[in-house]
DOKOLNU-331358 format. One line per field, with one value per residue (C-alpha): residue number from 1; residue in one letter; x, y, z. Coordinates in steps of 0.02 Angstrom, whole numbers. Layout:
<atoms>
num (NUM / ...)
residuo (a / ...)
x (X / ...)
y (Y / ...)
z (Z / ...)
</atoms>
This chain:
<atoms>
num (1 / 2 / 3 / 4 / 5 / 6 / 7 / 8 / 9 / 10 / 11 / 12 / 13 / 14 / 15 / 16 / 17 / 18 / 19 / 20 / 21 / 22 / 23 / 24 / 25 / 26 / 27 / 28 / 29 / 30 / 31 / 32 / 33 / 34 / 35 / 36 / 37 / 38 / 39 / 40 / 41 / 42 / 43 / 44 / 45 / 46 / 47 / 48 / 49 / 50 / 51 / 52 / 53 / 54 / 55 / 56 / 57 / 58 / 59 / 60 / 61 / 62 / 63 / 64 / 65 / 66 / 67 / 68 / 69 / 70 / 71 / 72 / 73 / 74 / 75 / 76 / 77 / 78 / 79 / 80 / 81 / 82 / 83 / 84 / 85 / 86 / 87 / 88 / 89 / 90 / 91 / 92 / 93 / 94 / 95 / 96 / 97 / 98 / 99 / 100 / 101 / 102 / 103 / 104 / 105 / 106 / 107 / 108 / 109 / 110 / 111 / 112 / 113 / 114 / 115 / 116 / 117 / 118 / 119 / 120 / 121 / 122 / 123)
residuo (m / l / a / h / l / m / t / f / a / t / i / g / g / i / a / f / v / i / d / s / g / l / t / l / i / l / i / d / a / g / t / s / p / y / l / a / r / v / p / a / m / a / a / s / v / t / f / s / w / l / a / h / r / r / f / t / f / k / v / t / q / a / k / n / a / a / e / a / l / r / y / v / g / v / s / a / v / v / t / l / f / n / y / l / i / y / s / w / l / l / y / f / g / l / h / p / l / l / a / i / a / i / s / t / a / c / a / m / t / a / s / y / l / g / y / r / h / i / a / f / r / a / p)
x (-7692 / -7785 / -7693 / -7544 / -7543 / -7602 / -7439 / -7325 / -7404 / -7390 / -7195 / -7191 / -7264 / -7146 / -6999 / -7047 / -7064 / -6882 / -6834 / -6929 / -6872 / -6698 / -6679 / -6761 / -6653 / -6506 / -6563 / -6617 / -6416 / -6344 / -6343 / -6384 / -6546 / -6465 / -6338 / -6460 / -6556 / -6443 / -6404 / -6582 / -6629 / -6496 / -6586 / -6763 / -6715 / -6638 / -6790 / -6894 / -6780 / -6802 / -7002 / -7033 / -6938 / -7027 / -7194 / -7240 / -7158 / -7153 / -6987 / -6960 / -6769 / -6627 / -6539 / -6430 / -6322 / -6405 / -6576 / -6478 / -6390 / -6563 / -6635 / -6483 / -6509 / -6676 / -6664 / -6532 / -6627 / -6789 / -6679 / -6587 / -6758 / -6829 / -6690 / -6684 / -6857 / -6817 / -6683 / -6761 / -6923 / -6793 / -6695 / -6882 / -6894 / -6999 / -7003 / -6900 / -7049 / -7149 / -7020 / -7000 / -7179 / -7182 / -7040 / -7075 / -7267 / -7178 / -7052 / -7165 / -7268 / -7075 / -7026 / -7151 / -7141 / -6945 / -6967 / -7091 / -7027 / -6853 / -6798 / -6922 / -6949 / -6989 / -6851)
y (-7114 / -7214 / -7373 / -7288 / -7213 / -7378 / -7462 / -7320 / -7347 / -7553 / -7526 / -7395 / -7526 / -7647 / -7549 / -7475 / -7662 / -7695 / -7522 / -7566 / -7733 / -7731 / -7575 / -7682 / -7846 / -7724 / -7665 / -7818 / -7862 / -7731 / -7604 / -7417 / -7362 / -7215 / -7332 / -7487 / -7367 / -7339 / -7517 / -7530 / -7388 / -7415 / -7585 / -7519 / -7387 / -7501 / -7604 / -7480 / -7413 / -7569 / -7593 / -7420 / -7420 / -7564 / -7579 / -7392 / -7280 / -7428 / -7353 / -7475 / -7390 / -7493 / -7434 / -7308 / -7195 / -7035 / -7119 / -7201 / -7025 / -6939 / -7088 / -7071 / -6858 / -6866 / -7006 / -6940 / -6764 / -6878 / -7013 / -6850 / -6782 / -6954 / -7015 / -6824 / -6847 / -7021 / -6976 / -6808 / -6934 / -7068 / -6909 / -6881 / -7065 / -7110 / -7307 / -7351 / -7413 / -7296 / -7153 / -7237 / -7256 / -7069 / -6981 / -7110 / -7051 / -6861 / -6917 / -6984 / -6863 / -6783 / -6934 / -6981 / -6796 / -6825 / -7001 / -6948 / -6778 / -6801 / -6978 / -7067 / -6922 / -6949 / -6937)
z (5195 / 5344 / 5295 / 5267 / 5445 / 5518 / 5434 / 5513 / 5678 / 5678 / 5619 / 5754 / 5900 / 5841 / 5851 / 6016 / 6069 / 6026 / 6111 / 6264 / 6265 / 6248 / 6366 / 6492 / 6474 / 6465 / 6661 / 6733 / 6673 / 6774 / 6649 / 6690 / 6640 / 6538 / 6444 / 6416 / 6295 / 6200 / 6101 / 6109 / 6012 / 5884 / 5861 / 5847 / 5712 / 5603 / 5606 / 5562 / 5430 / 5342 / 5382 / 5355 / 5199 / 5121 / 5214 / 5251 / 5134 / 4979 / 4926 / 4767 / 4725 / 4768 / 4957 / 4923 / 5016 / 4999 / 5073 / 5229 / 5248 / 5255 / 5377 / 5490 / 5501 / 5536 / 5652 / 5744 / 5786 / 5832 / 5935 / 6025 / 6078 / 6124 / 6228 / 6324 / 6360 / 6432 / 6515 / 6588 / 6647 / 6738 / 6832 / 6918 / 6949 / 6819 / 6772 / 6636 / 6530 / 6549 / 6501 / 6333 / 6321 / 6356 / 6255 / 6106 / 6089 / 6110 / 5958 / 5859 / 5745 / 5725 / 5630 / 5535 / 5446 / 5457 / 5374 / 5236 / 5189 / 5194 / 5225 / 5101 / 4998 / 4803 / 4690)
</atoms>
């Protein structure tokens, strides 16, 4: 179980780098910090679906629409929660990188439970 959680955390860390890196690049390019987070989150969610599927949850069945829809559903709820916290923290003046870190940490448990019990549940 510890190895499983470490894999989840490692992939989550890489997804965090994708999310925060792309957000900060877009902000530096002149995009609003609120708008910059949208494509960054989409990129990190796409990466994490493929990586969690392969390495964390070791799904061996072919990708299918039902699994993808479950993943998108879980991700949509968790991403909205994450984005709302991020936006709230920005509103109160936190630096975008710190806001991403805090909002992502808040959403981490919900995403793990949703992915494990809903998105990648055993058939």
